[in-house]
N, C-alpha and C positions, 0 to 999 in steps of 0.2 A: 122847374121853369127855366133855369139857367141852361140845362142840357138841351132843352127844346130850342132855345135861342142859338146855342152853339151849333146844333145840327143844321139849322137854317143858314147860319153863316157859312158853314162848310159847304153846303150845297151851292151857295152863291159863289164862293170861291171856285168850286169845281166847274161852275158854269160860266167862266170868264168869257166875255164877248157875246153871251146869249142876247143881251140887250145893247151890245155895243159899248160896254163899259167894264172896267176892271175894278176890283176891290183890293186895294193895297193897304188899307187901313189896318193898323194893329189895335187890339183891344185897348181901351183907355186904362183898364186896370188889369193886373196880372195876378188875380186871386187864385187860391187853390180851389179847383173845381171838383176834382174826383179823387177819392181816397180808397185805398185798400190797406190791409195790414202791412205796414212798412213801405207802402207805395203811395205816392201822391203826384198829381199832375195839375199844373196851373191851367187856366182857361186857354191861354195861348198854346200850350203844349197839347191840350185836348183837341183844339182846332187842327193843329198841324198833324197830329197822329191820325185824326179822322180823315184828313185829306189823303195821307199815305195809304191808309187801309182801303179807302174807297177806290183809289187808283190801282193799287197793286194786289189787293188781297180779297176784296169782297166778291169777285166773280166766282171764286172757288169755295170760300168759307162763309158766304152769305152776308148780306148787309147788316144783319143783326148778330153775326158771328155764331150762328147756330150750326154751321157746317153744311156741307153738301158733297161736292166732289172732294173737297178737303175736309179735315176734321173740324169739330166744334172748337171755337176759341173763346169760350166763356170762362170767367174766373173760377166758377165752382163746378165746371164740367157739365155734361148732359146725361150722365149715367152710362155713357159708352166711351167717349173720348176723355183723355186726361184733363183735369182742371188746369187752367193756365197758372193759377196760383201755386198748384202742386209742382208744376214744371219749374217755376221760379225764373228769376232773371237769367241765370246762367244757362238753364235748359232751353229757354226760348231763344236766347242769342245763338245757341248752337244750331237750332233748326233754321232760323232766319239767315244766318251766314252761309250755311252749308247746303240747304235744301234737303230734299228727301228722294229716295229711289222711286217713290210713287209719282213723281212728276213735278214737285214743287221746285222751282229754280233756286239757285243760290243767290242771295241778294247782296252778299259781300262784294264790294266793287261797283255795285249799281246804286245801292243806298249808301249814304255817308255813314260813318261810324256813329255820329251823333243821332242820326235818324234811327239807326238800328237800336241804339240804347233807348231812345224814346219809345220805340215800338215794344220793347221788352216790358216797359211799364204800362203803356197803353193797353196791352192785352191782358193785364192783370186787374183792370178796373171794369166796371159795367159799361157796355156800349151805349151810345146815345139812343134815345127813343125816336122811332120814325113817325113824323107827323102825317096826318091824312093828306091825300092828294087825289081828288076825284074829277068828275066831269066839269064842275064849276071852275076848278083851278086850271084844268087844261085849256078851257075856252079863254081864260084870261091871258094865256101865253100865246094863243094862236095869232099868227101874223100872215095875212094874205098879201104878199109883196107885189105880185103881178096877177091881177084878176084873169080868169080864163079868157074873157073876151078881148083882152089886150095882148094875148100871146099870139105868135105867128101860127098860121094854119098849115104851113109846110116849112121844111128846113130852109134857113137863110144862108146856106152854104152848100158846097158840093162834096163834102166829106162823107165817108162811110160810117154812119153812126153805129152800125152793127159791130164794128171793130173798135169802137171806143173802149178804153179801159178806165174804170174808176179805181184809183189807188188810195188806200187809207194811209195817212201819216198820223198814227194813233196819238202819240204823245204831244204832237203839235196841235191836235184838234183841227186837222185840215184834211181835205180830200182833193186830190189832183185828178183832172181828166186829161188823158193822153190819147192822141190819135194812134191807134195800133198799126195803121198802114204806114204813116210817115215817122212815127215815134216822137212826134212833137208834143210838148206840153202845151195844152190849150189854155188851161187856167188852174189856179190853186185857190180853193174856196175855204173860208173859215166855216166849220161845221160844229158838231157837238164835241164835247170833251171825250177823249178816248173812244173814238168811233170804233164800233165792233164789226158791223157788216154793211154792205150795200146791197140793195135789191132794185130791180128794174120793173117798170110797169109792163103789162102784158104786151103793149105795142112796142116796147123798147125805147119810147121817147123819154121817159122820166127815169132819173136815178134817185133813189131814196137812201139816205144815210141815217143811221141811228147811233147815238153816242151813249156812253155809259152814264151820262147825266140825263138821259131820257129825252134828249132833243132829237126830233126828226127834221131833216132838211130835204127839201124837194128841189131837184136840179133839172132844168129844162135843157135838152140837147139840141132843140131846134134852133135856138138863137145862134147868132154868128159865133159868139163865145158862150159856152154853157154858163148859165146863171141860176142863182137860187130864186125860186118864185113863191115859195111858201115855207113856213116852219111852225112847229108847235112842240110843246113839251108834254110827254105822256106820263112821266113818273120822275122820281128822283134818281132812279137807277134802272137800267134796262139793257137789253141785249139784241132784240130781234124785231124786224118788221117784215111784212110780205104783202103782196097785192092780190086782188082777185084775178084769176086767170081763166075761169070757166067761160065757155062760149056764151055770149050775151051779157056777161058781167065784166068783160075786159076793161081794165083801168077805172073801174067804178069805186071800189072800196080798198082800204088799206087796214091791216090789222097790226096792232102794236102789243108787244109782250112786256109787261112791267115786272121788274124785279122788286123794286121798293117804291111805293106799295106794290103788292103782287096782284096783278089784274090783267084782263084782256080788254083792250080798247079798240074800237072800230072808228075809222075816220073816212071822210070823203077823199078818195085818191086823187081828185083833181085839184082840191084846195087845202086838204089836211084839216078841214073843220071836224072837230070831235063830234061823234054821233052817239056813242054809248060806251059804258064801262061795266065790265062784269068781274067782280072779285074772284080770285081763284083759291082762296083759303078753303080748307075742307079736310076730310079724313084721308089718311094715307092709303095706299093700295094694299098694305100689309094686313094680316088678319087681326092685329091688335087695334086697328081703326084709330090710330093716333090722330088727333086733330092738329093740322099744320096751318099756322097763321101765315108764316112767310113761305108761300108756295109760289115760287118764282117761275115765270114763263121763259123757258130756254129757247130751243130751236122752233122755228115755224116754217112750214112749207105750204104751198098752194097746190091743190089738186087740179089737174087738167080734165078729169073725168066727171067731176061733181062740183057743185058750187059750195065748196068747203075749204077751210084751212085746217091743218093739223098743228095744234099747239101743244107743246110738251111741258107739262107742269112738273118741274124738276123734283122738288122735295117730296111731293105726294106720290110720284111714280104714276101719274095719270096722263094718258094721251087724250086730249080734248079734241073732238072733231066739231068744228064750229061752222054751222050753216049760216051763210051771210045773205040769204035771200031776203031776210028781214034784218037789216043791220042795226036797227034801234032795239030790237028784242031778239037777239040771235038765239037760235036753238043750239044747245051744246050737249053732245053725247060724250060721256066719259068712259074710257076703257082702262081698267086697272092693269098695271104691268109690273114694273120693278123700279126701285130707286137706285140712283138719282138720274133722271133723264137729262140728256145733254144735247149733243149734236146728232144729226142724221140726215138721210136723203132717200131718194127714190131708187127702186130697182130699175132695170132697163125698160120695163113695160110701163112704168108710171102707175102701176096698179097697187104695188106694195110699198110701204114706207118702213125703213129700217132706222132705228135710233139706238144710241148707246145709253144703257143704264150703267154708267161707268163705276159707280160705287158698288154695284152688284157684280161687276165683271161680266156683263151680259149685253147682248144685242136683242132688241125687241122688234118683232115683225108684225106690222098691222096691215090687214086687208082693208083698204080705205073705202072702196065702193060698197062693201058689205059691212063696214064698221065693226070689225071684230079682230080680236087678237089671234094671230096665227101660230106664233111660236116665240119662246124666249130661249135664246141660244147662248150657251157658255162659250166665251172666247178667251180673253187673257186679262191681265191686270189693267184695269181702267182703260177700256177701249175709248179711243178718241179719233173718230173717222173724219171730222169736219162733216162734209156731206157724203163722205165715202166716194167710191168710184166704181164704175161698172166695166168689166172686161169680159171677153169670151175666149175660151181655149178648149183643150181636150177634156177639161173637167166640167165644162158647161158654161152657162152664163153665171158670172160670179160678181158679188158685191164685196168690196174690200174695206177692211178697217185696220188702222194702226193702233198702237197702245201707248199711253202715258207711262204705265208702270212696268213694262217689260219690253224687251226687244223681240217683238213678234208682229207679223202681219197675218191676219186671219182672212181666209177666202171662203165666203158663204155661197153655196149653190142656190140660185134663185129660180131656175127653170124647172119644169115638171120632170118627174122621174126619180129614180133611186138617189137618195142623198139630198133631196130638196130641203132647204132650211137647216142644213148642217154645215159645219166647218169641214170642207173636203181637202183643204191644204193649209199648212202653216209654213211660213218662211221667216227667216231671220235676216235683218239688215247687218251692216258691219258693226263691229265693236260690241260693247256690253251696255246693259241698262236700257231704259225706255226713253221717254221724252219726245216721242213723235206726236206731232199735232195734225199733220195732213198727209193724205195720199191723193194722187191724181193721175188720171189717164184720159183718153179721148177716143171716140169710136174710130177715128182715122189713124190712131197711133199704135205702134207696136211696143210702146214703153209704159212703164208704171213708175211714177216718181214718189219718193218718200223723204220727208225731212226728219230731223232729230232735234228740233229747236230747243227743248227744255232739258236735254241731256247735259249734265255738268261738264262733260269732257269737251273742251273747246274745239278739238279736232273733229268731233262728231257733230256738234251743234252748228258748225260753220260749213258743213258739207251736206250733200244730198246723195241718196242712192237711187240708181236707175235699174229697174228690172225688166227682163224680157217678158212681155205679156203671154207669149205662147208657152214658154218653158218655166217661167217664174224664177229663173236663175238671174243672179246679179250680173248686170252688163258692165256697170262702171260706177265708181264713187267720184262725184264731182266736187272738188274742193273750191273754196272761194277763189275767184280769179284775182290775179295780182292787182293791187290797188283797191280791193274791196275787203273791208274788215267788219265782221258782225255775224249774227246768227242767221242762218238760212231759214226762211219760213214761208209757207203758203205757195201754191202753184196755181197758175192759170194759163190755159191755152188761148191762142188767138182764134178768131172766127174760123179760119181754114183748118185749124188743128195741126199746124206744122211748126209752131213756136211754143215754147214754155217760158213764162215769166216767173222769176223767183225773186223774192225780197230778201235783203240783208239788212238787219236792224240791230239795235243795241250794241253798236260798235262805233269805232272812230270814223269809219268811212262807209256809211250806209249807201245802198244802191239798189237799183232794180236791174237784174241781169237777165238778158233774153238769150235763150238757147235755141239752136236748131234742133228740133225733136228727132230728126233722122240721124244727124251726124253727132249730136251731143256736144257740138262746138259752140262757143260763145259768138253770138251774132252782134250784140250791142250791149254796152253798159250805160245805163242812165244814171248820172250823178249830177250834183250841183247843190248850191246853197238851198234850193227849194226842196230837195229830196231829204226830208227829215224823218229818218227811221221808218221807212215804208213797211207795212205789214200786208193786210189783205188786198188782193187785186181781183177785179170782177169785170170780165168781158161782157159787153152788153148782150150780144147774141147768145152766148152760152148761159148767162144768168137768166135771160128771158125764157129760154127753152129748156132749162134744167138739164144741160149737157154736162155730165161729170162722170 
């Protein structure tokens, strides 16, 4: 019972400002709550360790520490990965401080020494139990701030909404909306804790953010200053949202992917009213048919050719095609693929969906209109494409992925003919090791951009490599501009496709750096007190039309 209470308290702390209040209270008593052989944690330490794990570790290792992209972190192991008790305090400290070649960052210098010491003990005791959170609990959190009837029917300004950028400031729990034409900050909004992505409605009017605390925030761009008009919580932990984009269903429904608890939730896209919840627990795609309780929903995309969403169930290795024509009782067709599914995106035709099964070192190809698996392609160690990117050159139409675990870009041929659905070219970026999170290009660009965000080498993680689309040769390595200190992460083009916006975070002087895509010169650096460790950036037009 105590662990249940502590878990709820941790979730409340992680969701600061969800109801406009903070919880700064310390437990009245500091009793020993968790014990293992030679290890003990007080309730206050358990709370703080849970906060750190939720923020820094759960995305890769699972909310219940059962492993996914990263290994299991259970005290007694899982039969495959080492038991944390066997690794011991010294072994765990070594991993936490130094990271791994597989893409885990080094936390020394980011976490305090006392926090690292706490985590070496926290990981050797059993994790807290996740309480239930279903449709009833969601509806209790739903807040319709501005009813649809009270919203403007047309923009109250003359700005170009299509070139708005939503910029995530993850650790601050905020989203900034920037006018991409004038580079003005329009507003900074308090959203969910550790926002992961932004998605736009099919019309481009609304921007939806989703935080790691499961909070969905709906932002209206028609108002003179963008404002939050609705919000709801879909789970304790989450990663993805998407809207309906098929003709006749534009802006009608929103899908939410729960990490903890693991489920698919459908909501009204105009109000965020919860409509249905479908648990995703079930058998794994493997032949042993292992039952997976924590089957988290990772990336989600919306089809333009059918009234469906593609929801990737991470631990099970299942691609769920969710038909939203009946949002209260959605029809879901599951396609077994490979574990563990993570990020992915469309090929240039919008017919095929490609997603990384990064623990299997593979890319999965799904024919969405025909609802079938096309191919599972071996690439490199832990592919991490983001949404990937589409380019065209002498090798054909290619979809590109980078890798967390090694220095490799893989180019997969997507058009018909010899070599379709195979890696036809591999290219290395500068330096050694992996750590790449994102690749990016644009139909109007001759360049391909690659980051190395999680590489432990500061010279690599603070720079980006730019390749020639036609030859796939390195054009230039761009180091952080003077006055900018941090890790380079995530790229986004403007609506015209002639600018690239790059974030610099986890440094003393974070910034958004805007490059001229043709000359590769810095056009503008956006900094200020309000720029708090920016990460993902999403241009309204490109996000709405799936241009990447």
